[in-house]
ZABAFI-17023 format. One record per residue (C-alpha): x, y, z; residue number from 1. Coordinates in nm, 2 decimals. Layout:
<<X Y Z> NUM>;
...
***
This chain:
<<0.15 11.68 -9.77> 1>;
<<-0.08 11.60 -9.48> 2>;
<<-0.29 11.88 -9.35> 3>;
<<-0.19 12.07 -9.04> 4>;
<<-0.34 11.97 -8.71> 5>;
<<-0.59 12.22 -8.59> 6>;
<<-0.64 12.31 -8.23> 7>;
<<-0.97 12.12 -8.25> 8>;
<<-0.80 11.81 -8.36> 9>;
<<-0.52 11.83 -8.10> 10>;
<<-0.76 11.90 -7.82> 11>;
<<-0.82 11.53 -7.74> 12>;
<<-0.45 11.47 -7.67> 13>;
<<-0.44 11.75 -7.42> 14>;
<<-0.77 11.64 -7.27> 15>;
<<-0.64 11.28 -7.23> 16>;
<<-0.34 11.39 -7.02> 17>;
<<-0.49 11.65 -6.80> 18>;
<<-0.85 11.56 -6.71> 19>;
<<-0.72 11.24 -6.52> 20>;
<<-0.77 11.34 -6.16> 21>;
<<-0.60 11.03 -6.03> 22>;
<<-0.24 10.92 -6.08> 23>;
<<-0.09 10.58 -6.03> 24>;
<<0.01 10.51 -5.68> 25>;
<<-0.06 10.73 -5.38> 26>;
<<-0.02 11.12 -5.45> 27>;
<<0.27 11.29 -5.28> 28>;
<<0.16 11.42 -4.95> 29>;
<<0.38 11.73 -4.96> 30>;
<<0.23 11.90 -5.27> 31>;
<<-0.15 11.85 -5.28> 32>;
<<-0.22 12.22 -5.37> 33>;
<<0.01 12.24 -5.67> 34>;
<<-0.15 11.94 -5.84> 35>;
<<-0.50 12.10 -5.80> 36>;
<<-0.39 12.44 -5.95> 37>;
<<-0.24 12.26 -6.25> 38>;
<<-0.56 12.08 -6.31> 39>;
<<-0.77 12.39 -6.29> 40>;
<<-0.55 12.57 -6.54> 41>;
<<-0.58 12.29 -6.79> 42>;
<<-0.95 12.30 -6.77> 43>;
<<-0.96 12.67 -6.84> 44>;
<<-0.75 12.65 -7.15> 45>;
<<-0.96 12.37 -7.30> 46>;
<<-1.29 12.53 -7.22> 47>;
<<-1.38 12.59 -7.59> 48>;
<<-1.35 12.22 -7.66> 49>;
<<-1.55 12.12 -7.36> 50>;
<<-1.78 11.87 -7.54> 51>;
<<-1.50 11.68 -7.70> 52>;
<<-1.29 11.68 -7.39> 53>;
<<-1.57 11.53 -7.19> 54>;
<<-1.62 11.25 -7.44> 55>;
<<-1.26 11.18 -7.45> 56>;
<<-1.23 11.17 -7.07> 57>;
<<-1.50 10.92 -7.05> 58>;
<<-1.31 10.69 -7.29> 59>;
<<-0.99 10.75 -7.09> 60>;
<<-1.16 10.66 -6.76> 61>;
<<-1.31 10.35 -6.92> 62>;
<<-0.97 10.24 -7.06> 63>;
<<-0.81 10.27 -6.71> 64>;
<<-1.09 10.07 -6.53> 65>;
<<-0.92 9.73 -6.56> 66>;
<<-0.60 9.88 -6.42> 67>;
<<-0.80 10.01 -6.12> 68>;
<<-0.97 9.67 -6.07> 69>;
<<-0.64 9.50 -6.07> 70>;
<<-0.51 9.75 -5.83> 71>;
<<-0.81 9.69 -5.60> 72>;
<<-0.76 9.31 -5.64> 73>;
<<-0.39 9.34 -5.54> 74>;
<<-0.48 9.54 -5.23> 75>;
<<-0.74 9.28 -5.14> 76>;
<<-0.49 9.00 -5.18> 77>;
<<-0.24 9.18 -4.96> 78>;
<<-0.50 9.23 -4.70> 79>;
<<-0.61 8.87 -4.72> 80>;
<<-0.24 8.76 -4.68> 81>;
<<-0.21 8.99 -4.37> 82>;
<<-0.52 8.84 -4.23> 83>;
<<-0.38 8.48 -4.28> 84>;
<<-0.07 8.58 -4.10> 85>;
<<-0.27 8.71 -3.80> 86>;
<<-0.51 8.41 -3.79> 87>;
<<-0.39 8.08 -3.63> 88>;
<<-0.29 7.83 -3.90> 89>;
<<-0.45 7.48 -3.92> 90>;
<<-0.23 7.17 -3.94> 91>;
<<-0.28 7.14 -4.31> 92>;
<<-0.18 7.51 -4.36> 93>;
<<0.13 7.47 -4.14> 94>;
<<0.22 7.16 -4.35> 95>;
<<0.18 7.35 -4.67> 96>;
<<0.39 7.64 -4.54> 97>;
<<0.66 7.41 -4.42> 98>;
<<0.67 7.24 -4.77> 99>;
<<0.70 7.59 -4.93> 100>;
<<0.97 7.69 -4.70> 101>;
<<1.16 7.36 -4.72> 102>;
<<1.50 7.41 -4.88> 103>;
<<1.54 7.27 -5.22> 104>;
<<1.68 6.92 -5.25> 105>;
<<1.88 7.03 -5.54> 106>;
<<2.07 7.27 -5.33> 107>;
<<2.44 7.22 -5.33> 108>;
<<2.55 6.96 -5.09> 109>;
<<2.78 7.09 -4.82> 110>;
<<3.04 6.84 -4.70> 111>;
<<3.13 6.89 -4.34> 112>;
<<3.48 6.83 -4.24> 113>;
<<3.51 6.55 -3.99> 114>;
<<3.55 6.66 -3.64> 115>;
<<3.72 6.46 -3.37> 116>;
<<3.49 6.40 -3.08> 117>;
<<3.57 6.24 -2.76> 118>;
<<3.43 5.88 -2.73> 119>;
<<3.11 5.85 -2.53> 120>;
<<3.17 5.68 -2.20> 121>;
<<3.05 5.32 -2.18> 122>;
<<2.72 5.29 -2.00> 123>;
<<2.75 5.18 -1.64> 124>;
<<2.68 4.81 -1.60> 125>;
<<2.35 4.71 -1.45> 126>;
<<2.37 4.59 -1.10> 127>;
<<2.33 4.21 -1.07> 128>;
<<1.99 4.09 -0.98> 129>;
<<1.99 4.02 -0.61> 130>;
<<1.98 3.65 -0.53> 131>;
<<1.69 3.54 -0.32> 132>;
<<1.80 3.25 -0.09> 133>;
<<1.52 3.00 -0.02> 134>;
<<1.73 2.69 0.08> 135>;
<<2.00 2.63 0.33> 136>;
<<2.24 2.34 0.35> 137>;
<<2.29 2.12 0.65> 138>;
<<2.57 2.22 0.88> 139>;
<<2.63 1.90 1.08> 140>;
<<2.95 1.72 0.97> 141>;
<<2.91 1.34 0.95> 142>;
<<3.13 1.05 1.03> 143>;
<<3.04 0.79 0.77> 144>;
<<3.04 0.41 0.79> 145>;
<<2.99 0.19 0.48> 146>;
<<2.92 -0.18 0.41> 147>;
<<2.81 -0.41 0.13> 148>;
<<2.92 -0.45 -0.23> 149>;
<<3.23 -0.25 -0.35> 150>;
<<3.27 -0.42 -0.69> 151>;
<<3.23 -0.09 -0.86> 152>;
<<3.38 0.13 -0.59> 153>;
<<3.04 0.24 -0.47> 154>;
<<3.15 0.26 -0.11> 155>;
<<3.37 0.56 -0.18> 156>;
<<3.66 0.42 0.03> 157>;
<<3.93 0.54 -0.20> 158>;
<<4.17 0.35 -0.42> 159>;
<<4.35 0.19 -0.12> 160>;
<<4.04 -0.02 -0.04> 161>;
<<4.03 -0.29 -0.30> 162>;
<<3.79 -0.54 -0.14> 163>;
<<3.49 -0.65 -0.35> 164>;
<<3.28 -0.65 -0.04> 165>;
<<3.27 -0.50 0.30> 166>;
<<3.04 -0.73 0.51> 167>;
<<3.04 -0.51 0.82> 168>;
<<3.02 -0.14 0.88> 169>;
<<3.36 0.02 0.82> 170>;
<<3.47 0.38 0.89> 171>;
<<3.50 0.58 0.57> 172>;
<<3.80 0.80 0.62> 173>;
<<3.78 0.98 0.29> 174>;
<<3.42 1.10 0.32> 175>;
<<3.45 1.18 0.69> 176>;
<<3.76 1.39 0.66> 177>;
<<3.61 1.58 0.37> 178>;
<<3.35 1.72 0.60> 179>;
<<3.04 1.59 0.43> 180>;
<<2.70 1.71 0.56> 181>;
<<2.47 1.52 0.33> 182>;
<<2.49 1.20 0.12> 183>;
<<2.27 1.03 -0.14> 184>;
<<2.33 0.66 -0.24> 185>;
<<2.24 0.58 -0.60> 186>;
<<2.23 0.25 -0.78> 187>;
<<2.61 0.20 -0.82> 188>;
<<2.74 0.55 -0.74> 189>;
<<2.72 0.80 -0.46> 190>;
<<2.72 1.18 -0.42> 191>;
<<2.79 1.39 -0.12> 192>;
<<2.77 1.76 -0.02> 193>;
<<3.05 1.90 0.19> 194>;
<<3.04 2.18 0.46> 195>;
<<3.19 2.42 0.21> 196>;
<<2.94 2.35 -0.07> 197>;
<<3.16 2.11 -0.27> 198>;
<<2.99 1.82 -0.44> 199>;
<<3.18 1.49 -0.44> 200>;
<<3.10 1.18 -0.65> 201>;
<<3.23 0.83 -0.67> 202>;
<<3.14 0.49 -0.82> 203>;
<<3.03 0.39 -1.17> 204>;
<<3.07 0.66 -1.44> 205>;
<<2.96 0.48 -1.75> 206>;
<<2.69 0.73 -1.84> 207>;
<<2.84 1.04 -1.68> 208>;
<<2.68 1.00 -1.34> 209>;
<<2.99 1.14 -1.16> 210>;
<<2.98 1.47 -1.35> 211>;
<<3.36 1.47 -1.42> 212>;
<<3.62 1.30 -1.63> 213>;
<<3.74 0.97 -1.48> 214>;
<<3.96 0.86 -1.76> 215>;
<<4.24 0.65 -1.61> 216>;
<<4.57 0.59 -1.78> 217>;
<<4.61 0.27 -1.59> 218>;
<<4.34 0.10 -1.81> 219>;
<<4.00 -0.04 -1.76> 220>;
<<3.88 -0.24 -1.46> 221>;
<<3.83 -0.61 -1.52> 222>;
<<3.46 -0.64 -1.45> 223>;
<<3.46 -1.02 -1.48> 224>;
<<3.72 -1.04 -1.21> 225>;
<<3.52 -0.80 -1.00> 226>;
<<3.20 -1.01 -1.03> 227>;
<<3.38 -1.33 -0.97> 228>;
<<3.53 -1.19 -0.65> 229>;
<<3.19 -1.11 -0.50> 230>;
<<3.18 -1.45 -0.33> 231>;
<<3.52 -1.40 -0.17> 232>;
<<3.53 -1.08 0.04> 233>;
<<3.91 -1.12 0.10> 234>;
<<4.01 -1.11 -0.26> 235>;
<<4.13 -0.78 -0.39> 236>;
<<4.00 -0.62 -0.71> 237>;
<<4.15 -0.36 -0.95> 238>;
<<3.97 -0.03 -0.92> 239>;
<<3.98 0.30 -1.11> 240>;
<<4.13 0.54 -0.85> 241>;
<<3.94 0.83 -1.01> 242>;
<<3.61 0.65 -0.96> 243>;
<<3.69 0.50 -0.62> 244>;
<<3.80 0.82 -0.46> 245>;
<<3.53 1.08 -0.38> 246>;
<<3.62 1.39 -0.59> 247>;
<<3.47 1.72 -0.67> 248>;
<<3.25 1.75 -0.98> 249>;
<<3.35 1.96 -1.29> 250>;
<<3.21 2.31 -1.22> 251>;
<<3.29 2.46 -1.57> 252>;
<<2.92 2.47 -1.65> 253>;
<<2.81 2.61 -1.31> 254>;
<<2.74 2.97 -1.25> 255>;
<<3.03 3.12 -1.03> 256>;
<<2.92 3.17 -0.67> 257>;
<<2.66 2.90 -0.68> 258>;
<<2.59 2.75 -0.34> 259>;
<<2.45 2.39 -0.33> 260>;
<<2.22 2.28 -0.05> 261>;
<<2.11 1.92 -0.15> 262>;
<<2.23 1.64 -0.37> 263>;
<<2.04 1.33 -0.50> 264>;
<<2.15 1.02 -0.69> 265>;
<<1.94 0.82 -0.94> 266>;
<<2.08 0.50 -1.11> 267>;
<<2.27 0.68 -1.38> 268>;
<<2.22 1.05 -1.31> 269>;
<<2.28 1.30 -1.03> 270>;
<<2.12 1.63 -0.94> 271>;
<<2.21 1.92 -0.71> 272>;
<<1.99 2.19 -0.56> 273>;
<<2.11 2.55 -0.51> 274>;
<<2.03 2.79 -0.23> 275>;
<<1.82 3.00 -0.47> 276>;
<<1.61 2.71 -0.59> 277>;
<<1.78 2.61 -0.92> 278>;
<<1.87 2.26 -1.02> 279>;
<<2.19 2.13 -1.19> 280>;
<<2.21 1.78 -1.33> 281>;
<<2.43 1.54 -1.52> 282>;
<<2.43 1.18 -1.64> 283>;
<<2.13 1.02 -1.82> 284>;
<<1.80 0.84 -1.77> 285>;
<<1.74 0.48 -1.88> 286>;
<<1.43 0.29 -1.98> 287>;
<<1.35 -0.06 -2.09> 288>;
<<1.55 0.00 -2.42> 289>;
<<1.87 0.12 -2.25> 290>;
<<2.00 0.48 -2.24> 291>;
<<1.70 0.72 -2.31> 292>;
<<1.85 1.06 -2.26> 293>;
<<1.92 1.34 -2.01> 294>;
<<1.71 1.60 -2.20> 295>;
<<1.53 1.62 -2.53> 296>;
<<1.85 1.73 -2.70> 297>;
<<2.12 1.56 -2.50> 298>;
<<2.17 1.18 -2.47> 299>;
<<2.43 1.18 -2.20> 300>;
<<2.53 1.49 -2.00> 301>;
<<2.89 1.44 -1.89> 302>;
<<2.93 1.75 -1.67> 303>;
<<2.68 1.95 -1.46> 304>;
<<2.44 2.18 -1.64> 305>;
<<2.14 2.38 -1.54> 306>;
<<1.81 2.20 -1.57> 307>;
<<1.59 2.44 -1.76> 308>;
<<1.22 2.50 -1.71> 309>;
<<1.22 2.48 -1.34> 310>;
<<1.30 2.72 -1.05> 311>;
<<1.20 2.80 -0.69> 312>;
<<1.27 2.44 -0.59> 313>;
<<1.30 2.35 -0.22> 314>;
<<1.36 1.98 -0.23> 315>;
<<1.45 1.70 -0.47> 316>;
<<1.38 1.32 -0.46> 317>;
<<1.52 1.07 -0.71> 318>;
<<1.40 0.73 -0.81> 319>;
<<1.59 0.49 -1.04> 320>;
<<1.52 0.69 -1.35> 321>;
<<1.30 0.98 -1.25> 322>;
<<1.32 1.29 -1.04> 323>;
<<1.06 1.48 -0.83> 324>;
<<1.09 1.85 -0.72> 325>;
<<0.89 2.03 -0.46> 326>;
<<0.85 2.41 -0.52> 327>;
<<0.79 2.70 -0.30> 328>;
<<0.42 2.72 -0.40> 329>;
<<0.36 2.37 -0.28> 330>;
<<0.34 2.21 -0.63> 331>;
<<0.53 1.90 -0.73> 332>;
<<0.71 1.86 -1.07> 333>;
<<0.85 1.55 -1.23> 334>;
<<1.07 1.44 -1.52> 335>;
<<1.27 1.14 -1.64> 336>;
<<1.15 0.80 -1.76> 337>;
<<0.77 0.76 -1.73> 338>;
<<0.72 0.40 -1.85> 339>;
<<0.57 0.30 -1.51> 340>;
<<0.35 0.60 -1.46> 341>;
<<0.60 0.74 -1.20> 342>;
<<0.57 1.09 -1.36> 343>;
<<0.19 1.09 -1.31> 344>;
<<0.13 1.16 -1.68> 345>;
<<0.11 0.96 -2.00> 346>;
<<0.38 1.00 -2.26> 347>;
<<0.29 0.99 -2.62> 348>;
<<0.55 0.79 -2.81> 349>;
<<0.61 1.06 -3.07> 350>;
<<0.67 1.33 -2.81> 351>;
<<0.79 1.11 -2.52> 352>;
<<1.12 1.29 -2.47> 353>;
<<0.98 1.64 -2.47> 354>;
<<0.70 1.53 -2.24> 355>;
<<0.92 1.32 -2.02> 356>;
<<1.26 1.48 -2.00> 357>;
<<1.13 1.83 -1.93> 358>;
<<1.00 1.91 -1.58> 359>;
<<0.63 1.94 -1.57> 360>;
<<0.38 1.99 -1.29> 361>;
<<0.21 1.68 -1.13> 362>;
<<-0.16 1.74 -1.15> 363>;
<<-0.31 2.08 -1.05> 364>;
<<-0.30 2.06 -0.68> 365>;
<<-0.07 2.28 -0.46> 366>;
<<0.00 2.27 -0.09> 367>;
<<0.24 1.97 -0.07> 368>;
<<0.50 1.98 0.20> 369>;
<<0.72 1.67 0.13> 370>;
<<0.81 1.43 -0.15> 371>;
<<0.98 1.09 -0.19> 372>;
<<1.06 0.85 -0.47> 373>;
<<1.10 0.47 -0.50> 374>;
<<1.26 0.30 -0.80> 375>;
<<0.95 0.34 -1.02> 376>;
<<0.69 0.50 -0.79> 377>;
<<0.64 0.83 -0.62> 378>;
<<0.49 1.00 -0.31> 379>;
<<0.38 1.35 -0.20> 380>;
<<0.26 1.45 0.15> 381>;
<<-0.01 1.71 0.15> 382>;
<<-0.04 1.99 0.41> 383>;
<<-0.34 1.83 0.57> 384>;
<<-0.13 1.51 0.64> 385>;
<<-0.27 1.31 0.35> 386>;
<<-0.02 1.10 0.15> 387>;
<<-0.05 1.06 -0.22> 388>;
<<0.11 0.77 -0.42> 389>;
<<0.14 0.69 -0.79> 390>;
<<0.35 0.48 -1.03> 391>;
<<0.43 0.11 -1.06> 392>;
<<0.21 -0.10 -0.83> 393>;
<<0.28 -0.46 -0.91> 394>;
<<0.36 -0.53 -0.54> 395>;
<<0.13 -0.27 -0.39> 396>;
<<0.43 -0.04 -0.33> 397>;
<<0.23 0.28 -0.39> 398>;
<<0.01 0.19 -0.10> 399>;
<<-0.30 0.17 -0.32> 400>;
<<-0.45 -0.18 -0.29> 401>;
<<-0.65 -0.16 -0.61> 402>;
<<-0.50 -0.40 -0.88> 403>;
<<-0.19 -0.46 -0.66> 404>;
<<-0.03 -0.78 -0.76> 405>;
<<-0.11 -0.76 -1.13> 406>;
<<0.20 -0.78 -1.35> 407>;
<<0.16 -0.44 -1.51> 408>;
<<-0.04 -0.27 -1.23> 409>;
<<0.01 0.10 -1.22> 410>;
<<-0.14 0.41 -1.06> 411>;
<<-0.13 0.70 -1.31> 412>;
<<-0.29 0.98 -1.10> 413>;
<<-0.18 1.08 -0.75> 414>;
<<-0.41 0.89 -0.51> 415>;
<<-0.46 0.92 -0.14> 416>;
<<-0.32 0.61 0.04> 417>;
<<-0.61 0.48 0.24> 418>;
<<-0.42 0.29 0.51> 419>;
<<-0.23 0.61 0.61> 420>;
<<-0.55 0.79 0.69> 421>;
<<-0.61 0.84 1.05> 422>;
<<-0.24 0.78 1.13> 423>;
<<-0.03 1.03 1.33> 424>;
<<0.14 1.30 1.12> 425>;
<<0.38 1.16 0.87> 426>;
<<0.73 1.30 0.91> 427>;
<<0.92 1.10 0.64> 428>;
<<0.85 0.87 0.34> 429>;
<<1.11 0.64 0.18> 430>;
<<1.09 0.37 -0.09> 431>;
<<1.28 0.10 -0.27> 432>;
<<1.20 -0.12 -0.57> 433>;
<<0.89 -0.29 -0.44> 434>;
<<0.85 -0.16 -0.08> 435>;
<<0.78 0.16 0.10> 436>;
<<0.78 0.30 0.45> 437>;
<<0.65 0.60 0.65> 438>;
<<0.76 0.74 0.98> 439>;
<<0.51 0.92 1.21> 440>;
<<0.56 1.19 1.46> 441>;
<<0.52 0.93 1.73> 442>;
<<0.83 0.75 1.59> 443>;
<<0.63 0.46 1.45> 444>;
<<0.77 0.30 1.13> 445>;
<<0.50 0.18 0.89> 446>;
<<0.58 -0.06 0.60> 447>;
<<0.40 -0.20 0.30> 448>;
<<0.48 -0.38 -0.03> 449>;
<<0.65 -0.71 -0.12> 450>;
<<0.67 -0.97 0.15> 451>;
<<0.87 -1.26 0.01> 452>;
<<1.19 -1.06 -0.02> 453>;
<<1.19 -1.00 0.35> 454>;
<<1.20 -0.62 0.29> 455>;
<<0.91 -0.55 0.53> 456>;
<<1.12 -0.63 0.84> 457>;
<<0.82 -0.82 0.99> 458>;
<<0.77 -1.19 1.04> 459>;
<<0.50 -1.28 0.78> 460>;
<<0.34 -1.52 1.02> 461>;
<<0.25 -1.24 1.25> 462>;
<<0.06 -1.04 0.98> 463>;
<<-0.31 -1.01 0.97> 464>;
<<-0.47 -1.19 0.67> 465>;
<<-0.68 -0.88 0.61> 466>;
<<-0.37 -0.68 0.53> 467>;
<<-0.21 -0.95 0.31> 468>;
<<-0.26 -1.05 -0.06> 469>;
<<-0.17 -1.42 -0.12> 470>;
<<-0.05 -1.58 -0.44> 471>;
<<-0.20 -1.87 -0.62> 472>;
<<-0.03 -2.11 -0.38> 473>;
<<-0.17 -1.93 -0.08> 474>;
<<0.17 -1.78 0.02> 475>;
<<0.18 -1.43 0.16> 476>;
<<0.29 -1.21 -0.13> 477>;
<<0.20 -0.85 -0.07> 478>;
<<0.14 -0.64 0.24> 479>;
<<-0.13 -0.42 0.11> 480>;
<<-0.18 -0.19 0.41> 481>;
<<0.07 0.02 0.60> 482>;
<<0.17 -0.19 0.91> 483>;
<<0.40 -0.09 1.20> 484>;
<<0.72 -0.28 1.27> 485>;
<<0.67 -0.38 1.64> 486>;
<<0.90 -0.26 1.92> 487>;
<<1.09 -0.01 1.70> 488>;
<<1.09 0.37 1.76> 489>;
<<1.24 0.53 1.45> 490>;
<<1.35 0.88 1.37> 491>;
<<1.50 0.81 1.02> 492>;
<<1.48 0.52 0.77> 493>;
<<1.57 0.44 0.41> 494>;
<<1.53 0.18 0.14> 495>;
<<1.78 0.04 -0.11> 496>;
<<1.66 -0.19 -0.39> 497>;
<<1.53 -0.46 -0.15> 498>;
<<1.68 -0.39 0.18> 499>;
<<1.62 -0.12 0.45> 500>;
<<1.81 0.06 0.72> 501>;
<<1.65 0.25 1.01> 502>;
<<1.79 0.48 1.29> 503>;
<<1.61 0.45 1.62> 504>;
<<1.53 0.71 1.87> 505>;
<<1.83 0.61 2.08> 506>;
<<2.08 0.63 1.78> 507>;
<<2.10 0.26 1.70> 508>;
<<2.10 0.13 1.34> 509>;
<<1.88 -0.16 1.24> 510>;
<<1.86 -0.33 0.90> 511>;
<<1.66 -0.61 0.72> 512>;
<<1.59 -0.75 0.37> 513>;
<<1.78 -0.91 0.08> 514>;
<<2.14 -0.96 0.17> 515>;
<<2.32 -1.12 -0.13> 516>;
<<2.62 -0.87 -0.10> 517>;
<<2.60 -0.81 0.28> 518>;
<<2.42 -0.48 0.20> 519>;
<<2.24 -0.50 0.54> 520>;
<<2.58 -0.47 0.72> 521>;
<<2.52 -0.81 0.87> 522>;
<<2.71 -1.10 0.71> 523>;
<<2.50 -1.41 0.62> 524>;
<<2.17 -1.48 0.47> 525>;
<<1.87 -1.25 0.42> 526>;
<<1.77 -1.07 0.73> 527>;
<<1.40 -1.15 0.78> 528>;
<<1.32 -0.90 1.06> 529>;
<<1.46 -0.57 1.17> 530>;
<<1.80 -0.65 1.34> 531>;
<<2.05 -0.43 1.51> 532>;
<<2.37 -0.36 1.32> 533>;
<<2.63 -0.45 1.58> 534>;
<<3.01 -0.45 1.51> 535>;
<<3.32 -0.32 1.68> 536>;
<<3.34 -0.02 1.45> 537>;
<<2.99 0.11 1.55> 538>;
<<2.98 0.03 1.91> 539>;
<<2.92 0.33 2.12> 540>;
<<2.82 0.54 1.82> 541>;
<<2.49 0.74 1.80> 542>;
<<2.37 0.75 1.44> 543>;
<<2.15 1.01 1.29> 544>;
<<2.14 0.91 0.92> 545>;
<<2.13 0.61 0.69> 546>;
<<2.16 0.55 0.32> 547>;
<<2.10 0.25 0.10> 548>;
<<2.20 0.20 -0.27> 549>;
<<2.18 -0.09 -0.51> 550>;
<<2.37 -0.35 -0.31> 551>;
<<2.53 -0.14 -0.03> 552>;
<<2.45 0.07 0.27> 553>;
<<2.58 0.36 0.48> 554>;
<<2.52 0.50 0.83> 555>;
<<2.65 0.82 0.98> 556>;
<<2.69 0.98 1.32> 557>;
<<2.77 1.33 1.42> 558>;
<<3.14 1.41 1.35> 559>;
<<3.35 1.43 1.66> 560>;
<<3.70 1.57 1.71> 561>;
<<3.87 1.25 1.82> 562>;
<<3.98 1.11 1.48> 563>;
<<4.24 0.89 1.64> 564>;
<<3.97 0.71 1.84> 565>;
<<3.79 0.63 1.51> 566>;
<<4.10 0.49 1.36> 567>;
<<4.16 0.27 1.66> 568>;
<<3.80 0.16 1.65> 569>;
<<3.83 0.05 1.28> 570>;
<<4.16 -0.12 1.31> 571>;
<<4.03 -0.45 1.45> 572>;
<<3.75 -0.44 1.19> 573>;
<<4.01 -0.41 0.91> 574>;
<<4.22 -0.69 1.06> 575>;
<<3.93 -0.92 1.08> 576>;
<<3.81 -0.85 0.72> 577>;
***
């Protein structure tokens, strides 16, 4: 049996509970006096054991020290957290807080019920870009007269005219009644612009030069018969009515609302300029190997398509197989076949199509005001009046005497024509295969190039020897310098292959040159000097324009209201044909 506890032994227990002057937590504010009285009473009762109680109290206080430190640490932490809440947080702290408060990804997924929403209204269409008009079409309607070869319906007389040739000027009813305002004569096809912006084409369509389908159920034209009939103007030939009749081009590839202002014809291609400076084209270019291509990716373009890579065009000029374009900034661009330097750039064989069939700038000069193209050579008139020429120069047709007469003579870079320096202001340039001409503001007509084809319109015996290059037999071969045709005041002129037509100041039409198919409008042999076109159909007419193709020609006067008078005028001509 254990011994009974004495008061002395039990004293530590009482001392342990009562001497603690602090309790956990904050003491109740309502009873501070009661707690103090209780403590004093306990001290009195334990007075006899004062020594042991003191010792035990020390132990008790030591044992509770870690608890007080933890309590102090907790208070400090709370204070620190409060300070953090009051202080502005840094970006890193905000990020950490955001990550802590980010909802758990493992939270239960809430599937929202689909709600029916009204469809958003379609965005309003952007207003179309306003078109900037930089070109205007001619407005004067023309009465057209045609003459020369019609073996391939190049005169545009319609399917009722089946003559292989028209030796004298004849009124073209089809074109005149269509209200044409501008015409371009190509090698064996023609193109015209009407007063209401229609583009009409006629003639040979072998490589898509007409820009429309001319398939004829009646069959093919007998070309051998057509060629044989060239010697007999009275013999009729079979013609494809869809080629013989001027008809509007296929507009399926043309932007709706397009307004055309100019048309030009090459040998196997055609081009049309719009009022906002874009160019449409169709057909193909040819070189010494035959069909070369319309563009780097298209061999033959059968219907009109936009020519890419060029804009802001104000004028077009076409040679046999190349095209020039004059831009608003005064620069000149060229494309097509470049075998004879007519593009003013060398074509590397591996990249010839990309370099040739895509419009590119001619040189770096700007400030040109006019352009013109011969078969394989080109011209540009600069703002100071200087005329630049380049291209094939085997007959001095560029106007550059250097190397003229050599078989493969060519001028690669645009070069100022020396014989045109000091002349009056040049108002027009025109060119054919081997000849060229210029008209001055004083109505002088200056010519140069090949002599022996009679395409200068000047009697060779009257020429100065200083201006002439003679062949090995001492025959005059090339007129090297620009020379005026005497006694002729001209306002407009043009070249075909090797014949020319000029309109004088008083509205008369003169022609000269090679005349194998009566392309001068004057039956007979070659016309050696400039000679008046005089027939019943044109008597009393005042002409303002002329055009010349491969083996044919056209002249036009201002359209008048008296259609019946025109028909009466042409009846005797038709009867005599």
